[in-house]
C-alpha positions as a printed Julia matrix, in Angstrom:
724×3 Matrix{Float64}:
  78.72  -44.43   99.1
  78.44  -42.38   95.94
  79.35  -45.76   93.97
  77.07  -47.59   95.8
  74.29  -45.07   95.16
  75.03  -44.97   91.29
  74.88  -49.14   91.56
  71.6   -48.91   93.2
  73.11  -50.86   96.19
  72.39  -48.41   98.97
  69.11  -47.61  100.78
  68.76  -44.4   102.35
  66.33  -43.33  105.0
  66.11  -39.62  105.4
  63.98  -37.03  107.13
  61.4   -37.34  104.16
  61.07  -40.96  104.86
  60.62  -40.65  108.55
  58.19  -37.77  108.58
  54.64  -38.55  109.75
  51.76  -38.48  106.97
  48.89  -36.57  107.93
  47.09  -39.94  108.81
  50.09  -41.13  110.75
  49.97  -37.7   112.72
  46.09  -38.13  113.3
  46.69  -41.72  114.82
  49.53  -40.65  116.91
  48.02  -37.46  118.42
  44.61  -39.48  118.86
  45.49  -42.85  120.22
  48.91  -42.29  121.76
  48.76  -38.89  123.08
  44.96  -39.4   123.67
  43.89  -35.89  122.62
  40.62  -35.24  120.85
  41.48  -32.64  118.12
  39.41  -31.69  114.92
  40.98  -32.78  111.6
  41.61  -29.0   110.64
  43.73  -28.79  113.86
  45.65  -32.01  113.38
  46.34  -30.86  109.58
  47.55  -27.47  111.21
  49.86  -29.13  113.9
  51.18  -31.36  111.22
  52.03  -28.67  108.63
  53.92  -26.51  111.58
  56.05  -29.67  112.53
  56.2   -30.78  109.01
  55.76  -34.29  110.46
  58.72  -34.01  112.79
  57.7   -36.56  115.15
  59.62  -35.14  118.18
  58.09  -31.88  117.22
  54.41  -33.53  117.28
  55.26  -35.25  120.65
  56.38  -31.88  122.08
  53.35  -30.15  120.88
  50.97  -32.76  122.13
  52.68  -32.79  125.59
  52.1   -28.97  125.55
  48.36  -29.36  124.73
  47.6   -31.99  127.4
  45.53  -30.27  129.82
  45.2   -26.96  127.89
  41.92  -25.58  128.04
  41.9   -24.02  124.62
  43.82  -26.38  122.07
  42.69  -24.16  119.07
  44.24  -21.21  120.25
  47.25  -23.19  121.43
  47.75  -24.68  117.92
  47.54  -21.36  115.93
  50.15  -19.8   118.18
  52.57  -22.96  118.26
  56.02  -21.73  117.23
  59.61  -22.31  117.8
  59.37  -20.01  120.71
  57.26  -22.6   122.77
  59.39  -23.74  125.69
  59.54  -27.47  125.08
  60.53  -26.93  121.55
  62.93  -24.32  122.72
  64.39  -26.4   125.46
  64.78  -29.56  122.92
  66.41  -27.57  119.85
  68.65  -25.59  122.21
  70.01  -28.29  124.25
  69.94  -31.3   121.86
  70.81  -29.32  118.65
  71.96  -26.07  118.65
  74.43  -26.35  121.82
  76.01  -29.53  120.44
  77.27  -28.1   117.24
  80.72  -26.18  116.84
  80.87  -22.26  117.13
  81.28  -22.02  113.63
  78.27  -23.95  112.82
  75.99  -21.93  115.34
  77.13  -18.68  114.2
  75.95  -20.02  110.46
  72.77  -21.33  111.59
  71.98  -17.95  113.57
  73.12  -15.59  110.89
  71.4   -17.2   107.85
  68.39  -17.55  109.89
  66.97  -14.53  108.47
  66.73  -15.98  104.9
  63.41  -17.56  103.75
  65.48  -19.66  101.46
  69.25  -20.11  101.44
  71.92  -20.91   98.77
  75.82  -20.99   99.03
  76.41  -17.61   97.58
  73.53  -16.03   99.35
  74.86  -17.45  102.99
  78.58  -16.3   101.99
  77.4   -12.7   101.33
  75.04  -12.65  104.57
  77.98  -13.81  106.62
  80.8   -11.94  105.08
  84.36  -12.58  104.65
  85.42  -12.12  108.29
  83.15  -14.69  109.89
  84.27  -17.27  107.51
  87.9   -16.73  107.77
  87.84  -16.69  111.73
  85.76  -19.89  112.14
  85.84  -21.82  109.01
  88.17  -20.44  106.27
  87.84  -23.38  104.06
  84.04  -23.91  104.26
  82.03  -22.13  101.64
  78.17  -21.63  102.25
  77.6   -24.48   99.81
  79.66  -27.04  101.74
  78.2   -25.76  104.78
  74.63  -26.32  103.72
  75.34  -29.95  102.16
  76.97  -30.82  105.45
  73.78  -29.58  107.42
  71.42  -31.66  105.38
  73.92  -34.79  105.65
  73.62  -34.21  109.58
  69.95  -33.68  109.41
  70.17  -30.44  110.95
  66.67  -29.14  109.9
  67.46  -28.12  106.48
  65.25  -29.0   103.44
  66.39  -29.12   99.9
  63.94  -27.12   97.59
  65.2   -28.48   94.31
  66.75  -31.54   92.88
  70.13  -29.78   92.16
  70.45  -28.88   95.92
  71.31  -25.28   95.08
  68.45  -23.88   97.27
  67.26  -24.83  100.77
  65.36  -23.54  103.69
  65.12  -24.41  107.35
  62.43  -26.4   109.17
  59.91  -23.63  110.04
  59.91  -24.3   113.92
  63.8   -24.38  113.71
  64.05  -21.25  111.7
  61.76  -19.48  114.3
  63.84  -20.4   116.83
  67.21  -19.37  115.61
  65.62  -15.99  114.52
  64.5   -15.36  118.04
  67.78  -16.71  119.56
  69.6   -14.25  117.19
  67.5   -11.22  118.16
  67.79  -12.16  122.13
  71.71  -13.02  121.87
  72.59   -9.75  119.98
  70.36   -7.84  122.44
  72.42   -9.05  125.36
  75.63   -8.98  123.62
  75.99  -12.69  123.49
  76.73  -13.01  119.75
  79.7   -11.31  119.12
  80.56  -13.14  116.2
  77.39  -12.38  114.65
  76.78   -9.13  112.93
  73.35   -7.01  113.82
  70.32   -8.0   112.51
  69.58   -5.11  110.11
  72.86   -5.71  108.82
  72.37   -9.02  108.09
  69.11   -8.13  106.24
  71.0    -5.42  104.37
  73.64   -7.79  102.99
  70.67  -10.17  101.8
  69.07   -7.5   100.17
  72.14   -6.48   98.39
  72.81  -10.0    97.22
  69.36  -10.33   95.74
  69.46   -7.06   94.12
  72.85   -8.01   92.45
  71.02  -11.22   91.32
  68.27   -9.86   89.76
  65.56  -10.72   92.51
  64.31   -7.13   93.22
  61.1    -8.48   95.06
  63.22  -10.26   97.59
  65.74   -7.42   97.79
  63.01   -5.09   98.72
  61.59   -7.36  101.47
  64.84   -7.77  103.02
  65.39   -3.98  102.98
  62.01   -3.55  104.64
  62.96   -5.92  107.38
  65.97   -4.03  107.98
  64.05   -0.67  108.42
  66.09    0.94  105.55
  63.58    3.4   104.14
  65.64    4.86  101.39
  66.77    1.55  100.07
  63.45    0.06  100.31
  61.92    2.94   98.54
  64.45    2.75   95.75
  64.03   -0.95   95.23
  60.14   -0.58   95.6
  59.84    2.11   92.78
  61.91   -0.48   90.57
  63.92    0.32   87.71
  61.09    1.73   85.38
  58.38   -0.39   86.72
  57.33   -0.26   90.49
  56.86   -3.68   92.31
  53.57   -2.35   92.94
  52.36   -2.9    89.63
  54.09   -6.4    89.21
  51.35   -7.86   91.46
  53.27   -6.93   94.7
  50.64   -5.07   96.37
  50.59   -7.2    99.7
  54.1    -6.71  100.57
  54.4    -3.09   99.56
  51.25   -2.41  101.44
  52.74   -3.98  104.83
  55.81   -2.25  104.38
  53.72    1.13  103.51
  51.77    0.56  106.59
  54.59    0.49  108.9
  55.81    3.93  108.1
  55.52    7.1   109.85
  53.99   10.26  108.57
  57.52   12.13  108.77
  59.02    9.33  106.46
  56.49    9.89  104.09
  56.59   13.63  103.9
  60.31   13.53  103.27
  59.82   11.39  100.35
  56.15   12.72   98.71
  56.43   10.05   96.3
  55.6     7.36   99.09
  52.26    8.98   99.49
  51.65    8.48   95.96
  52.54    4.54   96.11
  50.35    4.58   99.51
  47.48    5.74   97.47
  47.95    3.44   94.69
  48.51    0.44   96.78
  45.04    1.31   98.82
  43.5     1.55   95.39
  44.71   -1.84   94.15
  43.59   -3.3    97.36
  40.27   -2.06   97.21
  40.44    0.42  100.24
  38.84    3.35   98.42
  38.04    5.15  101.59
  41.79    6.08  102.16
  43.06    7.0    98.73
  42.11   10.77   98.44
  43.61   11.36  102.15
  47.01   10.09  100.72
  46.58   12.33   97.76
  45.84   15.28   99.68
  48.9    14.79  101.82
  51.27   14.5    98.79
  49.79   17.78   97.36
  50.28   19.35  100.45
  53.83   17.98  100.51
  54.8    19.25   96.98
  53.07   22.65   97.27
  56.29   24.38   98.15
  58.77   22.39   95.74
  59.8    23.77   92.55
  57.73   22.6    89.43
  60.53   20.6    87.99
  59.99   17.28   85.78
  59.71   15.32   88.99
  57.15   17.26   90.74
  55.1    17.29   87.48
  55.37   13.69   87.22
  54.05   13.31   90.74
  51.11   15.69   89.86
  50.2    13.63   86.69
  50.55   10.09   88.92
  47.66   12.06   91.23
  45.55   12.73   88.34
  46.09    9.09   87.18
  44.84    7.79   90.34
  41.8     9.97   90.5
  40.9     8.79   87.21
  41.21    5.36   88.39
  39.11    6.21   91.51
  36.53    7.46   88.97
  36.56    4.22   87.25
  35.09    2.76   90.55
  32.41    5.09   90.57
  31.65    4.74   86.81
  31.94    8.4    86.05
  33.3     8.4    82.52
  33.61   12.28   82.16
  35.57   12.7    85.21
  37.81    9.73   84.29
  38.66   11.17   80.93
  39.24   14.75   82.3
  41.86   13.44   85.02
  43.34   11.21   82.44
  44.0    14.03   80.08
  45.54   15.88   82.81
  47.84   12.92   83.75
  48.97   12.57   80.24
  49.79   16.27   80.25
  51.78   16.15   83.41
  53.5    12.86   83.47
  57.21   12.18   82.22
  57.16   10.58   78.94
  59.35    7.78   80.33
  56.72    7.06   83.05
  55.5     4.3    80.93
  53.76    2.27   83.84
  51.58    5.35   84.85
  51.25    6.22   81.18
  49.94    2.79   80.38
  47.38    2.71   83.42
  46.08    6.15   82.09
  45.28    4.51   78.91
  43.42    1.77   80.43
  41.1     4.23   82.26
  40.44    5.93   78.94
  39.28    2.46   77.57
  36.96    2.2    80.28
  35.62    5.69   79.98
  34.9     4.75   76.33
  33.2     1.67   77.31
  30.8     3.62   79.8
  30.04    6.07   76.95
  28.95    3.16   74.69
  31.97    3.82   72.44
  33.16    0.14   71.99
  35.57    0.92   69.01
  37.43    3.37   71.06
  37.19    1.35   74.01
  38.44   -1.95   72.36
  41.35    0.26   70.74
  42.65    1.74   74.03
  42.36   -1.74   75.77
  44.56   -3.31   73.12
  47.12   -0.48   73.19
  47.33   -0.66   76.98
  47.74   -4.4    76.85
  50.47   -4.18   74.13
  52.46   -1.65   76.44
  51.97   -3.31   79.56
  53.18   -6.61   78.03
  56.46   -4.84   77.05
  57.21   -3.08   80.36
  56.06   -6.12   82.35
  52.97   -3.99   83.95
  51.25   -7.01   85.32
  48.13   -5.48   86.91
  47.57   -3.41   83.52
  47.76   -6.66   81.57
  45.32   -8.2    83.5
  42.95   -5.55   83.63
  43.19   -4.9    79.73
  42.64   -8.68   79.28
  39.59   -8.29   81.49
  38.23   -5.13   79.61
  38.73   -6.92   76.12
  36.62   -9.89   77.49
  33.91   -7.03   78.14
  33.89   -6.03   74.61
  34.17   -9.33   73.13
  31.07  -10.29   75.41
  29.27   -7.12   73.99
  30.29   -8.11   70.52
  28.17  -11.37   71.11
  31.52  -13.39   70.89
  30.53  -15.34   73.88
  32.96  -18.27   73.55
  36.12  -15.79   73.08
  34.93  -13.87   75.97
  34.43  -16.84   78.36
  37.82  -17.71   77.21
  39.4   -14.33   78.01
  37.74  -14.51   81.35
  39.15  -17.75   82.45
  42.61  -16.54   81.39
  42.23  -13.35   83.68
  41.27  -15.94   86.59
  44.42  -18.25   85.74
  46.78  -15.14   85.94
  45.32  -13.04   88.45
  45.56  -15.61   91.32
  47.89  -13.28   93.49
  46.22  -10.07   92.06
  43.58   -7.86   93.95
  40.23   -9.6    94.15
  38.26   -7.06   92.07
  39.85   -8.21   89.09
  38.8   -11.87   89.88
  35.39  -10.62   90.81
  34.73   -9.07   87.58
  35.9   -12.09   85.55
  33.69  -14.26   87.55
  30.47  -11.91   86.86
  31.66  -12.07   83.46
  31.32  -15.88   83.26
  28.21  -16.03   85.28
  26.71  -13.76   82.62
  27.81  -16.11   79.84
  26.81  -19.26   81.5
  23.29  -17.87   82.26
  23.03  -16.94   78.32
  24.08  -20.67   77.47
  21.28  -21.92   79.88
  23.84  -23.25   82.29
  22.05  -21.84   85.44
  23.82  -23.79   87.97
  27.07  -22.53   86.62
  26.09  -19.04   86.19
  24.92  -19.17   89.94
  28.06  -20.4    91.25
  30.23  -17.95   89.43
  27.82  -15.11   90.66
  28.09  -16.24   94.14
  32.03  -16.36   93.96
  31.87  -12.72   92.42
  29.7   -11.58   95.39
  32.09  -13.15   97.87
  35.33  -11.57   96.73
  33.44   -8.45   96.27
  32.36   -8.13   99.98
  36.11   -8.1   100.8
  36.3    -4.73   99.43
  35.24   -1.34  101.32
  33.21   -0.49   98.05
  29.69   -2.1    97.99
  29.16   -1.24   94.16
  30.11   -4.67   92.82
  28.24   -6.35   95.52
  25.02   -4.68   94.26
  26.21   -5.79   90.66
  26.29   -9.46   91.86
  23.09   -9.3    93.57
  21.16   -8.1    90.53
  22.41  -10.5    88.52
  21.55  -13.68   90.89
  17.91  -11.94   91.0
  18.05  -12.39   87.29
  19.04  -16.11   87.5
  16.5   -16.81   90.09
  14.0   -15.51   87.86
  14.92  -17.65   85.11
  14.85  -20.71   87.57
  11.44  -19.54   88.42
  12.26  -18.71   92.06
  11.25  -15.62   94.39
  13.55  -12.82   94.16
  11.73   -9.82   95.73
  13.33   -9.65   98.7
  16.7    -9.71   97.22
  16.07   -6.92   94.75
  14.66   -4.81   97.69
  17.99   -5.7    99.73
  20.07   -4.33   96.57
  18.04   -1.46   96.11
  18.37   -0.7    99.6
  22.16   -0.78   99.81
  22.29    1.02   96.63
  20.48    4.01   97.91
  22.42    3.78  101.41
  25.71    4.14   99.51
  24.79    6.39   96.79
  25.06    4.26   93.98
  22.22    5.57   92.07
  23.61    4.25   88.72
  22.33    0.8    89.75
  18.81    1.67   90.55
  17.51    1.62   86.87
  19.64   -1.72   86.74
  17.46   -2.91   89.81
  14.1    -1.73   88.42
  14.78   -3.49   84.96
  14.92   -6.89   86.7
  12.09   -6.05   89.01
  10.12   -5.13   85.88
  10.72   -8.68   84.56
   9.75  -10.33   87.71
   6.38   -7.88   87.52
   5.57   -9.34   84.11
   6.08  -12.76   85.08
   3.69  -12.07   87.94
   1.25  -10.43   85.94
   1.47   -6.97   87.43
   1.4    -5.0    84.21
   0.21   -1.89   85.55
   3.2    -1.72   88.29
   5.6    -2.9    85.79
   4.74   -0.19   83.22
   4.99    2.33   85.76
   8.34    1.31   86.88
   9.78    0.95   83.31
   8.37    4.5    82.42
   9.85    6.12   85.72
  13.39    4.99   84.76
  12.93    5.2    81.1
  13.72    1.53   80.48
  12.89    1.44   76.6
  13.28   -2.41   76.61
  11.08   -3.03   79.42
   8.56   -0.46   78.25
   8.42   -2.55   74.92
   7.85   -5.77   76.93
   4.89   -4.25   78.89
   3.34   -3.21   75.67
   3.68   -6.67   74.36
   2.25   -8.34   77.56
  -0.74   -5.94   77.35
  -1.27   -7.06   73.74
  -0.29   -3.41   72.36
   1.91   -4.16   69.65
   1.81   -0.82   67.83
   3.05    0.97   70.96
   5.74   -1.67   71.43
   7.05   -1.38   67.84
   6.96    2.6    68.44
   9.57    2.07   70.97
  11.62   -0.57   69.32
  11.97    1.01   65.9
  13.99    4.44   66.89
  15.94    2.13   69.58
  16.97   -0.36   66.63
  18.18    2.38   64.41
  20.31    4.26   67.51
  21.91    0.4    68.28
  22.59    0.03   64.76
  24.1     3.38   64.17
  26.52    2.81   67.5
  27.34   -0.64   66.48
  26.05   -2.07   69.75
  25.61   -5.67   68.56
  24.23   -7.13   71.91
  21.62   -4.2    72.15
  20.49   -4.93   68.65
  20.01   -8.39   68.96
  17.42   -7.58   71.76
  15.51   -5.34   69.58
  15.22   -7.5    66.67
  13.79  -10.26   68.84
  11.26   -7.91   70.7
  10.2    -6.62   67.03
   9.9   -10.15   65.87
   7.19  -10.7    68.76
   5.37   -7.51   68.2
   5.05   -8.26   64.45
   3.79  -11.7    65.34
   1.13  -10.26   67.6
  -0.02   -8.05   64.59
  -0.52  -11.07   62.93
   2.33  -10.51   60.43
   3.77  -13.76   61.06
   5.92  -14.05   57.88
   7.94  -10.59   58.48
   8.39  -11.83   62.16
   9.94  -15.09   61.07
  12.34  -13.59   58.43
  13.58  -11.33   61.64
  13.89  -14.44   63.65
  15.97  -16.14   60.92
  18.38  -13.27   60.95
  18.52  -13.49   64.76
  19.42  -17.16   64.56
  22.25  -16.06   62.27
  23.68  -13.51   64.56
  23.05  -15.57   67.82
  24.52  -18.9    66.67
  28.26  -18.07   66.64
  27.84  -17.21   70.4
  25.47  -20.08   71.39
  22.96  -17.79   72.95
  19.76  -19.67   74.44
  18.5   -17.63   77.35
  17.95  -14.57   75.21
  15.2   -16.41   73.38
  14.08  -18.58   76.41
  13.26  -15.37   78.62
  10.63  -14.4    75.83
   8.6   -17.54   76.62
   5.75  -18.87   74.37
   5.62  -16.34   71.91
   9.38  -17.08   70.95
   8.81  -20.79   70.89
   6.04  -20.43   68.3
   8.26  -18.22   66.18
  11.01  -20.57   66.5
   8.57  -23.52   65.59
   7.52  -21.34   62.43
  11.16  -20.94   61.51
  11.69  -24.59   61.82
   8.88  -25.02   59.13
  10.46  -22.25   56.66
  14.1   -23.33   56.63
  16.25  -26.25   57.02
  16.78  -27.29   60.58
  20.09  -26.56   61.92
  21.76  -28.07   65.06
  21.52  -24.61   66.93
  17.73  -24.32   66.0
  17.22  -28.04   67.09
  19.06  -27.51   70.33
  16.93  -24.23   70.83
  13.58  -26.13   70.73
  14.92  -28.99   72.57
  15.96  -26.59   75.64
  12.37  -24.98   75.36
  10.78  -28.23   75.72
  12.85  -29.15   78.5
  11.92  -26.12   80.17
   8.34  -26.46   79.5
   8.36  -30.11   81.1
  10.09  -28.66   84.16
   7.47  -25.57   84.72
   4.54  -28.11   83.89
   5.78  -30.53   86.75
   6.28  -27.53   89.09
   2.99  -25.98   88.06
   1.12  -29.37   88.43
   2.37  -29.8    91.81
   1.62  -26.34   92.81
  -1.82  -26.53   91.04
  -2.85  -29.83   92.8
  -2.14  -28.11   96.34
  -3.92  -24.97   95.26
  -6.94  -26.75   93.77
  -7.7   -28.52   97.23
  -8.25  -25.2    98.58
 -11.17  -24.56   96.06
 -14.47  -26.22   95.98
 -14.46  -27.19   92.77
 -11.0   -26.97   90.77
 -10.28  -24.8    87.51
  -9.91  -26.59   84.03
  -7.17  -26.18   81.67
  -9.06  -23.81   79.67
 -10.3   -21.86   82.3
  -6.65  -21.35   83.7
  -5.76  -20.2    80.08
  -8.37  -17.72   80.2
  -7.4   -16.78   84.01
  -3.71  -16.01   82.53
  -4.88  -13.91   79.91
  -7.21  -11.99   82.29
  -4.27  -11.43   84.16
  -2.28  -10.28   81.51
  -4.98   -7.34   81.0
  -6.58   -8.74   77.87
 -10.07   -7.99   77.12
 -12.57  -10.4    76.56
 -12.46   -9.59   72.75
  -8.97  -10.2    72.84
  -9.0   -13.58   74.54
 -11.38  -14.73   72.17
  -9.29  -14.03   69.35
  -5.77  -15.3    70.96
  -7.83  -18.82   72.08
 -10.26  -19.04   68.62
 -13.07  -19.26   70.68
 -16.44  -17.3    70.68
 -16.85  -14.27   72.58
 -19.77  -15.69   74.53
 -17.65  -18.8    75.17
 -15.08  -16.38   76.92
 -17.82  -14.86   78.89
 -19.19  -18.08   80.11
 -15.68  -19.32   81.38
 -15.36  -15.92   83.15
 -18.51  -16.69   84.99
 -17.19  -20.32   86.1
 -13.67  -18.76   86.97
 -15.48  -15.97   89.26
 -17.82  -18.91   90.89
 -15.08  -21.0    91.5
 -12.69  -18.53   93.1
 -15.94  -16.81   94.81
 -15.21  -13.61   93.45
 -17.31  -10.8    91.48
 -14.58   -9.16   89.36
 -11.75   -9.51   87.25
  -9.47   -7.72   89.56
 -10.58   -9.96   92.54
 -10.18  -12.94   90.55
  -6.45  -12.18   89.45
  -5.71  -11.57   93.36
  -7.38  -14.62   94.48
  -5.49  -16.71   91.78
  -2.33  -15.09   92.91
  -2.94  -15.89   96.22
  -3.39  -19.34   95.44
  -0.34  -19.59   93.23
  -2.46  -20.34   90.08
  -0.64  -18.06   87.9
   3.01  -19.13   88.52
   5.01  -20.92   85.72
   2.26  -20.37   82.76
   4.48  -18.82   80.42
   4.81  -22.03   78.18
């Protein structure tokens, strides 16, 4: 046969050829077995049976007349009586005792290879029943005999059992041993231990830990979990470690205090913040009477590191630093994984304090250390931190690449990491004016954040989505109110000023200048106060706020904040008729913003910025970047005009006589709080003409005062989308 196969003169029809495809399974279940199943359930049953035709038929027979096929399919396993009867009678009992022993003993394995099977069976079982047959030879025989083994590689080194067959074998093994019917098979824990030993000897520590945990050998599992210098927990294996820790009793933790610390770390990594402090208190209670040797001190240092990370989730810079310094004092010099985590925490604290240089240095150090020792989690977190710094340095393309790299490598990591990376990409795409992409990334971030007990990141995502909706000209008041309610309910007071900042932006867009000013002053929002002054036509007050702010940002090296200051200063100077100076600043801003591809930072300032960019285009050679900005403004203006005209047509139907274009311009300036004299200067018309327009506006809106005119106009939707 081998010779025929080489000559391509042999046609082989094997299990992979005979298995039903999803479409064939759907036809069989629907047309032959006359079952009405959803496409999701058909896919699930096809996956469970792996296209095995007899398995599909047995499942279908079981479902006929079943009142709840959904629950049946979800629970469909090798325990089902039809499957059991078929596999036991037609397959298992037809095999020689040596093969039955092999199948039962190796059924505990998720995947099989010859040497592993030899180790699990032990020499005595092989010598008694098949002294000349190795594990590899047995696996090859089982494949040739089509006994439900699936090769996992082309070299046929690794195999696995068919899922349903494996479940049957495991249950049969447990039952037979319990009833003392499997005299030739060792106890199940012993089989798991043998599997664990083989995996450890072959450098497969994760699998070795899982088999030790399955054997309920706490000492062995704890040793393997702690790893050789790098706990499995920090290698991206939080889920299986957490599952094992959840299964232990308090007495097992108290006998091994280090397990309490690992439990706290696992909870922290999985976002279950509420239970962390309880576990830390338990370990402190357990070690209080122990000798203060290097092991105990190292545990104290690890506790401090975890508390520093808890403070990270609450954005408490001072506490992060205090606990991190305590951790570095107590941790053993050789405990590099935890010391590396502590360095990362310090980086986050520096970032919160605005010391980006120190933060970037700490993140880079943590990244280098984590890569050297294989600390997967800190590698990912440090990469994320560097992305934050790049974004703050206006290196948006580089930051986007970093965030995407985090998403690529963090597929099996805690959701909080991917939540932050998605939110970072949302901010960047917003700045690039890719509002649909920004919305998508923002929504993903919120969905991930909702899987954690801590609502902090949900609020951050909701705030940013509100900002995107303002950019789209959509209503956001209810969303902001909800975010504020959640923040106050969960005592995340650090988010209140951020919410107020977006509320001010919305109020300014709606023309509520007095309320916007009150909110900006209440929460000491410097940028917002400057914008309110500009909206009121008070350039002098705006510059008074911006001047010291700009000096402060330049001194601290905060490039993103300095960019915002310069933009507002340019608008303020232009309002004072110092247009030449304003344009020079805008030219400087364009040079700073072009490498990052900034767009929204200009567009969010509306008509005043558009005029300045047009002036800049007249004074300097038109660049591709400047041309793109002006094109984006034009597109946005056309979109707003279209929306406005539709709204205006509807609103004017409610008026006896519609407002003219000039009257709408005057009305908008009235809503911004400008006096008649200021309106005459802005529109280059006589003061008497402005007063005449006022009378016509009041008559058409059927009001007597300016405040009533503004209120009536808002009611009719006449003031929306008039920024351009």
